[in-house]
Phi, psi and omega in degrees: 000129183285152180273115184265002179292154178303143182268124181233132177258122176259131180275349173195166180291152175251180179296162185304312179299323179291317179297320180298318179294316180297315182295332178282327190260337189230160170267117183231148173280179178303138184254126180287151177288325177258151182299139176298159165276169177300317180298317179295321178298312182295320178296316180294322181294319178294323182285323188263338181053058183285156172271340180218150174235127172256120184229196181197177178298155181091355178235093185287140171233097181266180186305313181293329177290318182300324180296338182269356177290143179291157181295345181294336188287123179253334184211138170245114182252111178269131180274070183190163169278313182294144180232015184291349176276353183246142173271090186298311179302321180293320178294315178298323179297334176274000182080020182264126176285139177242133178229158176225190186231071180286167173075314191290343181253009182303309187293320180293321178294323177293321175301317180297320177299320178290322176300312179299320181297310180295316183295320178292315183293325184259017170058044185299322180297318181290322177296317179297318179296321179297316181294318180292339175274002176102355182057263168087353178203155177287146178271142177292159183298335182250021185256137177053045181278134175264197180234133176283145179267343179303130177080358183281167180266115182255123174258126180249125176258109184100099185252052172276206183301314183289317178303317179293325178293323175295318179300319178299317179293320181298325179296332175293341175260014181057033178279149173274118186262129173236158178207153171237134187210163178301326177216155180289141181280157169300156186303323182292327177279328179293322174051043175089354178291151180267126183269137171238132183287339177227149176298321182303318180291329184282326192304318182298346183260003189259123167280328179225135178241129183231131183264135180211060178218158184283161174279143177200167176304328182286330183261357183300122178067021184296328177273097186242186183300320181298313181294318180297327180290342181276346174289152172301142179301134181090010177290168181242137185244133183233132175223106172243022184256277180213137179296330183295347179289344194241136166281102188291331174299315180294321179296315180296319178299319181293325178288323179288324185279344185092357173303319170255132176286326185194166175217150172237119188234131173246351185224154188212160178294318185248084179260139007264030180235076184292163179308121184296344178296332177298324182292339181274350185265115181291340184266023177238129174259121189243137171226154190269062178051063185235029182302327181259009192277068166235156180303316184296311186289315180296327176292316178298320179296313180298319180295321178295320178298318179295319177303317179295316179300313181299318182296312183295316182290341176269003178086011178262169176290145174295149180286319182227071181289150176258126179268156180292000000 
């Protein structure tokens, strides 16, 4: 007896609750443990003729790739907020609905930004290396000293949902919050933060700079040598947003020269193979793009993607459609 359930192609496994729901509701082929490549996705789509594809960041679908998708595909649901890996106009031109998973990962991403902030300021990478080497001696009173973040001046670039969540956490550390955004927030959302109309104007006042805006052609490489030079010497740089926002050559130079005391990075230009020079820098705390990587958040993201797939395949409007 043939399986008449809607056909959905998953480019990688989801959390157990999400997989259980998918396996009950849809006809799916074998799911790889690691994310497919673009070529593997296209080959699987041609063979399986799915009505929906569930994907995620790190798997690009550009214009030429989109043209190779079978006509069966009605919706591409990315299990992410970011959509810079997808060619939205090309997908829309094929009549394919695109959805993402906003809101549900705000709190975890803000937590990750604070983890990066604390780890960079308190030299967590160096402490970890010392412990893994056996420790073996007492540290001098002036040795391996970090910087406290309490009371420091935090500059946030991009005051959307995640930026505001970081600001709330920063206030718990008595930090002075500043932000640069396309437009000034209403007073209730601003919550006492100081607005700067340009990043350039804000930078000289920042002890710590944290990025929270999406990647786009306009923001590509926006954090460059000139902007980094405008920070006070010894500032700390945090990026839990997108690697494409940063000129990594300039960032590495600033870390080597002491213009930046430290950095905490969760995202990189070349994922999952970041610039190996970062690994050589003791003053950088690195994580592998895991801002949303908790059981709760990844499950919520997967469930939202499934909700979107079900809605579109049932002829209803998507819950969280992505516009071009």
